[in-house]
MDAnalysis code that builds the backbone (N, CA, C; Angstrom):
import MDAnalysis as mda
import numpy as np

u = mda.Universe.empty(357, n_residues=119, atom_resindex=np.repeat(np.arange(119), 3), trajectory=True)
u.add_TopologyAttr("name", ["N", "CA", "C"] * 119)
u.add_TopologyAttr("resid", np.arange(1, 120))
u.add_TopologyAttr("resname", ["GLN", "VAL", "ARG", "LEU", "VAL", "GLU", "SER", "GLY", "GLY", "GLY", "SER", "VAL", "GLN", "PRO", "GLY", "GLY", "SER", "LEU", "ARG", "LEU", "SER", "CYS", "ALA", "ALA", "SER", "GLY", "ARG", "THR", "PHE", "ILE", "ILE", "ASN", "ALA", "MET", "GLY", "TRP", "TYR", "ARG", "GLN", "ALA", "PRO", "GLY", "LYS", "GLU", "ARG", "GLU", "LEU", "VAL", "ALA", "THR", "PHE", "THR", "PRO", "ARG", "GLY", "SER", "THR", "ASP", "TYR", "ALA", "ASP", "SER", "VAL", "LYS", "GLY", "ARG", "PHE", "THR", "ILE", "SER", "ARG", "ASP", "LYS", "VAL", "LYS", "ASN", "THR", "VAL", "TYR", "LEU", "GLN", "MET", "ASN", "ASN", "LEU", "LYS", "PRO", "GLU", "ASP", "THR", "ALA", "VAL", "TYR", "TYR", "CYS", "HIS", "ALA", "GLU", "VAL", "ARG", "PRO", "ASP", "VAL", "LEU", "GLN", "ASP", "ASP", "TYR", "TRP", "GLY", "GLN", "GLY", "THR", "GLN", "VAL", "THR", "VAL", "SER", "SER"])
u.atoms.positions = np.array([
    [0.831, -1.203, 0.000],
    [0.000, 0.000, 0.000],
    [0.860, 1.245, 0.000],
    [0.264, 2.302, -0.482],
    [0.911, 3.612, -0.496],
    [0.052, 4.573, 0.315],
    [0.692, 5.349, 1.133],
    [-0.019, 6.370, 1.893],
    [0.444, 7.742, 1.431],
    [-0.519, 8.619, 1.191],
    [-0.225, 9.991, 0.774],
    [-0.744, 10.942, 1.845],
    [0.130, 11.774, 2.359],
    [-0.249, 12.729, 3.408],
    [0.005, 14.136, 2.896],
    [-1.061, 14.901, 2.810],
    [-0.977, 16.263, 2.291],
    [-0.950, 17.267, 3.433],
    [-0.364, 18.415, 3.152],
    [-0.366, 19.518, 4.103],
    [-0.213, 20.822, 3.348],
    [-0.528, 21.911, 4.028],
    [-0.269, 23.225, 3.454],
    [-1.465, 23.998, 2.964],
    [-2.636, 23.426, 3.019],
    [-3.814, 24.172, 2.586],
    [-4.154, 25.280, 3.579],
    [-5.161, 26.067, 3.218],
    [-5.596, 27.135, 4.105],
    [-6.351, 28.203, 3.360],
    [-6.514, 29.331, 4.026],
    [-7.232, 30.456, 3.445],
    [-6.261, 31.586, 3.147],
    [-6.471, 32.226, 2.020],
    [-5.581, 33.305, 1.605],
    [-6.378, 34.308, 0.786],
    [-5.917, 35.530, 0.788],
    [-6.569, 36.559, -0.025],
    [-6.115, 36.446, -1.474],
    [-6.920, 36.957, -2.382],
    [-6.500, 36.950, -3.792],
    [-5.132, 37.606, -3.957],
    [-4.314, 36.982, -4.785],
    [-2.950, 37.453, -4.987],
    [-1.949, 36.828, -4.051],
    [-2.442, 36.104, -3.059],
    [-1.559, 35.472, -2.096],
    [-0.964, 34.172, -2.601],
    [-0.194, 33.531, -1.740],
    [0.508, 32.298, -2.100],
    [0.304, 31.232, -1.031],
    [0.347, 30.005, -1.486],
    [0.340, 28.841, -0.599],
    [1.242, 27.780, -1.202],
    [1.746, 26.927, -0.329],
    [2.565, 25.811, -0.790],
    [2.006, 24.530, -0.199],
    [1.636, 23.620, -1.079],
    [1.133, 22.321, -0.661],
    [2.252, 21.289, -0.715],
    [2.189, 20.351, 0.207],
    [3.140, 19.246, 0.231],
    [2.390, 17.929, 0.262],
    [2.979, 16.917, -0.334],
    [2.399, 15.577, -0.307],
    [3.531, 14.583, -0.137],
    [3.526, 13.899, 0.988],
    [4.554, 12.914, 1.275],
    [4.003, 11.512, 1.076],
    [4.700, 10.728, 0.294],
    [4.311, 9.342, 0.050],
    [5.141, 8.419, 0.924],
    [4.481, 7.381, 1.426],
    [5.180, 6.378, 2.220],
    [4.614, 5.007, 1.885],
    [5.290, 3.986, 2.355],
    [4.872, 2.623, 2.064],
    [5.583, 2.096, 0.832],
    [4.832, 1.445, -0.044],
    [5.402, 0.813, -1.235],
    [5.590, 1.842, -2.356],
    [6.421, 2.818, -2.081],
    [6.583, 3.919, -3.037],
    [7.218, 3.478, -4.343],
    [7.829, 2.327, -4.357],
    [8.473, 1.852, -5.585],
    [7.455, 1.505, -6.679],
    [6.174, 1.404, -6.307],
    [5.162, 1.113, -7.328],
    [4.596, 2.388, -7.955],
    [5.057, 3.547, -7.489],
    [4.550, 4.817, -8.007],
    [5.251, 5.180, -9.305],
    [4.462, 5.513, -10.307],
    [4.990, 5.892, -11.611],
    [5.182, 7.398, -11.715],
    [4.257, 8.133, -11.127],
    [4.280, 9.593, -11.195],
    [3.355, 10.134, -10.121],
    [3.608, 11.388, -9.725],
    [2.753, 12.035, -8.732],
    [2.355, 13.411, -9.200],
    [1.212, 13.848, -8.716],
    [0.751, 15.171, -9.112],
    [-0.377, 15.645, -8.224],
    [-1.009, 16.711, -8.668],
    [-2.077, 17.352, -7.909],
    [-3.324, 17.527, -8.773],
    [-4.452, 17.256, -8.181],
    [-5.756, 17.512, -8.769],
    [-6.533, 18.391, -7.797],
    [-7.625, 18.942, -8.271],
    [-8.498, 19.715, -7.389],
    [-9.951, 19.524, -7.784],
    [-10.805, 19.756, -6.802],
    [-12.237, 19.644, -7.044],
    [-12.951, 20.768, -6.311],
    [-13.600, 21.615, -7.079],
    [-14.398, 22.701, -6.522],
    [-15.829, 22.218, -6.325],
    [-16.581, 22.858, -5.450],
    [-17.968, 22.441, -5.212],
    [-18.778, 22.428, -6.498],
    [-19.445, 21.325, -6.746],
    [-20.303, 21.213, -7.915],
    [-19.575, 20.960, -9.221],
    [-18.262, 20.770, -9.134],
    [-17.472, 20.540, -10.341],
    [-16.746, 19.206, -10.259],
    [-16.309, 18.739, -11.416],
    [-15.558, 17.490, -11.458],
    [-14.104, 17.733, -11.031],
    [-13.485, 16.666, -10.570],
    [-12.070, 16.748, -10.225],
    [-11.260, 16.984, -11.494],
    [-10.293, 17.889, -11.403],
    [-9.499, 18.226, -12.574],
    [-8.016, 18.234, -12.249],
    [-7.233, 17.981, -13.268],
    [-5.785, 18.022, -13.119],
    [-5.326, 19.461, -12.888],
    [-4.416, 19.629, -11.927],
    [-3.786, 20.926, -11.709],
    [-2.367, 20.898, -12.262],
    [-1.581, 19.972, -11.777],
    [-0.194, 19.852, -12.210],
    [0.296, 18.462, -11.865],
    [1.157, 17.921, -12.708],
    [1.661, 16.591, -12.440],
    [3.011, 16.375, -13.079],
    [3.775, 15.482, -12.506],
    [4.944, 14.957, -13.174],
    [4.473, 13.788, -14.032],
    [5.074, 13.656, -15.199],
    [4.796, 12.503, -16.027],
    [5.767, 11.391, -15.650],
    [5.506, 10.163, -16.082],
    [6.441, 9.073, -15.771],
    [7.858, 9.345, -16.273],
    [8.001, 10.144, -17.297],
    [9.327, 10.461, -17.809],
    [9.976, 11.634, -17.092],
    [9.228, 12.253, -16.151],
    [9.833, 13.315, -15.367],
    [9.537, 14.716, -15.824],
    [8.815, 14.845, -16.923],
    [8.416, 16.182, -17.350],
    [7.200, 16.613, -16.547],
    [6.766, 17.850, -16.739],
    [5.625, 18.358, -15.994],
    [4.493, 18.753, -16.930],
    [3.306, 18.700, -16.392],
    [2.112, 19.052, -17.150],
    [1.225, 19.900, -16.247],
    [0.735, 21.007, -16.789],
    [-0.091, 21.933, -16.014],
    [-1.419, 22.197, -16.705],
    [-2.434, 22.451, -15.891],
    [-3.685, 22.955, -16.440],
    [-3.435, 24.361, -16.979],
    [-4.088, 24.702, -18.057],
    [-3.890, 26.025, -18.646],
    [-4.201, 27.136, -17.643],
    [-5.163, 26.895, -16.788],
    [-5.616, 27.933, -15.856],
    [-4.584, 28.278, -14.783],
    [-3.581, 27.412, -14.605],
    [-2.592, 27.671, -13.548],
    [-1.192, 27.914, -14.095],
    [-1.026, 27.786, -15.395],
    [0.304, 27.997, -15.978],
    [0.803, 29.401, -15.670],
    [2.060, 29.463, -15.265],
    [2.652, 30.745, -14.928],
    [2.411, 31.173, -13.498],
    [1.512, 30.489, -12.796],
    [1.221, 30.836, -11.398],
    [1.588, 29.711, -10.433],
    [1.406, 28.488, -10.857],
    [1.689, 27.332, -10.014],
    [2.944, 26.615, -10.509],
    [3.678, 26.042, -9.571],
    [4.869, 25.269, -9.912],
    [4.886, 23.983, -9.105],
    [5.010, 22.882, -9.810],
    [5.143, 21.597, -9.133],
    [6.617, 21.239, -9.043],
    [7.004, 20.690, -7.908],
    [8.384, 20.255, -7.721],
    [8.372, 19.004, -6.864],
    [9.539, 18.395, -6.720],
    [9.580, 17.166, -5.933],
    [10.935, 16.964, -5.292],
    [10.923, 16.175, -4.245],
    [12.137, 15.707, -3.584],
    [12.078, 14.193, -3.641],
    [12.840, 13.608, -4.539],
    [12.776, 12.159, -4.738],
    [13.235, 11.401, -3.508],
    [14.200, 11.947, -2.788],
    [14.702, 11.267, -1.599],
    [13.605, 11.174, -0.541],
    [12.831, 12.232, -0.416],
    [11.763, 12.270, 0.582],
    [10.440, 11.740, 0.043],
    [10.401, 11.362, -1.247],
    [9.144, 10.913, -1.876],
    [8.033, 11.932, -1.654],
    [8.385, 13.178, -1.875],
    [7.453, 14.274, -1.620],
    [7.328, 15.152, -2.851],
    [6.105, 15.546, -3.148],
    [5.862, 16.519, -4.202],
    [5.279, 17.778, -3.574],
    [5.562, 18.894, -4.210],
    [5.112, 20.179, -3.717],
    [4.341, 20.900, -4.814],
    [3.472, 21.771, -4.385],
    [2.777, 22.638, -5.329],
    [2.856, 24.060, -4.787],
    [3.684, 24.872, -5.416],
    [3.783, 26.276, -5.053],
    [2.723, 27.034, -5.854],
    [1.839, 27.687, -5.141],
    [0.734, 28.403, -5.791],
    [0.876, 29.887, -5.509],
    [1.116, 30.649, -6.552],
    [1.265, 32.092, -6.439],
    [0.124, 32.804, -7.152],
    [-0.053, 34.054, -6.801],
    [-1.107, 34.868, -7.431],
    [-2.439, 34.125, -7.445],
    [-2.813, 33.630, -6.298],
    [-4.034, 32.838, -6.208],
    [-5.261, 33.680, -6.500],
    [-6.229, 33.028, -7.122],
    [-7.478, 33.669, -7.515],
    [-8.649, 32.971, -6.837],
    [-9.772, 33.652, -6.680],
    [-10.933, 32.998, -6.060],
    [-11.330, 31.698, -6.766],
    [-11.129, 31.634, -8.071],
    [-11.486, 30.426, -8.805],
    [-10.541, 29.264, -8.532],
    [-9.476, 29.509, -7.784],
    [-8.595, 28.416, -7.366],
    [-9.125, 27.718, -6.115],
    [-10.170, 28.252, -5.528],
    [-10.760, 27.648, -4.345],
    [-11.261, 26.246, -4.660],
    [-10.775, 25.284, -3.893],
    [-11.119, 23.884, -4.138],
    [-10.452, 23.020, -3.073],
    [-10.832, 21.751, -3.072],
    [-10.075, 20.764, -2.303],
    [-9.008, 20.216, -3.238],
    [-7.784, 20.256, -2.791],
    [-6.658, 19.806, -3.597],
    [-6.240, 18.408, -3.141],
    [-6.107, 17.518, -4.119],
    [-5.785, 16.128, -3.836],
    [-4.441, 15.753, -4.455],
    [-3.638, 15.096, -3.668],
    [-2.421, 14.507, -4.183],
    [-2.771, 13.187, -4.864],
    [-2.106, 12.919, -5.962],
    [-2.392, 11.710, -6.750],
    [-1.097, 10.966, -7.036],
    [-1.127, 9.672, -6.861],
    [0.015, 8.827, -7.198],
    [-0.428, 7.816, -8.242],
    [0.173, 7.915, -9.404],
    [-0.134, 6.968, -10.486],
    [0.687, 5.710, -10.264],
    [0.018, 4.591, -10.268],
    [0.690, 3.309, -10.054],
    [1.257, 2.793, -11.376],
    [2.410, 2.170, -11.315],
    [3.029, 1.575, -12.507],
    [2.053, 0.645, -13.201],
    [2.041, 0.643, -14.532],
    [1.073, -0.193, -15.264],
    [1.258, -1.690, -15.036],
    [2.448, -2.116, -14.637],
    [2.666, -3.539, -14.405],
    [2.193, -3.976, -13.020],
    [1.776, -2.998, -12.223],
    [1.245, -3.293, -10.899],
    [-0.276, -3.164, -10.980],
    [-0.942, -4.220, -10.821],
    [-2.393, -4.239, -11.046],
    [-3.124, -3.728, -9.819],
    [-2.987, -2.410, -9.606],
    [-3.683, -1.748, -8.511],
    [-4.233, -0.422, -9.002],
    [-5.215, 0.073, -8.285],
    [-5.728, 1.407, -8.577],
    [-4.719, 2.452, -8.125],
    [-4.808, 3.619, -8.733],
    [-3.993, 4.735, -8.291],
    [-4.374, 5.131, -6.864],
    [-3.496, 5.902, -6.232],
    [-3.747, 6.349, -4.866],
    [-4.055, 7.844, -4.829],
    [-4.891, 8.203, -3.844],
    [-5.259, 9.601, -3.632],
    [-5.032, 9.982, -2.179],
    [-4.635, 11.224, -1.975],
    [-4.553, 11.738, -0.622],
    [-5.940, 12.086, -0.098],
    [-5.982, 12.518, 1.146],
    [-7.257, 12.813, 1.784],
    [-7.827, 14.163, 1.347],
    [-6.996, 14.976, 0.738],
    [-7.449, 16.292, 0.282],
    [-7.153, 17.382, 1.294],
    [-6.831, 18.549, 0.771],
    [-6.589, 19.706, 1.621],
    [-7.316, 20.908, 1.012],
    [-8.022, 21.642, 1.847],
    [-8.843, 22.754, 1.378],
    [-8.000, 23.985, 1.125],
    [-8.201, 24.589, -0.025],
    [-7.607, 25.879, -0.356],
    [-8.750, 26.842, -0.625],
    [-8.787, 27.927, 0.114],
    [-9.831, 28.929, -0.035],
    [-9.191, 30.271, -0.338],
    [-9.601, 30.872, -1.442],
    [-9.080, 32.180, -1.841],
    [-10.241, 33.161, -1.807],
    [-10.176, 34.069, -0.881],
    [-11.290, 34.994, -0.694],
    [-10.810, 36.264, -0.014],
    [-11.455, 37.360, -0.388],
    [-11.128, 38.621, 0.264],
    [-12.066, 38.869, 1.441],
])
């Protein structure tokens, strides 16, 4: 099993910044890639930013230039630096771990952390 523990959410005014962290533990060797998704009330969960299995990054158009995903491979931790936050960024943010295709398991999700952007 893989455990994902997120931290760093909270409330911030528009234009502010937050940094999310997600630490993976357990059978981390089965993880192919990690990233972040979010889900706003009444909306579907959507990709925010992720590392691909080859190590490149992919961002939602709505966050390009404002959010940066990074990682510490030694700590099995991914980060999401969010700058110039907007009210439309308000959502529950979920860490996601994609499982290797040769491992017949579902992907893993963190418990979610609330990000609220409001004046």
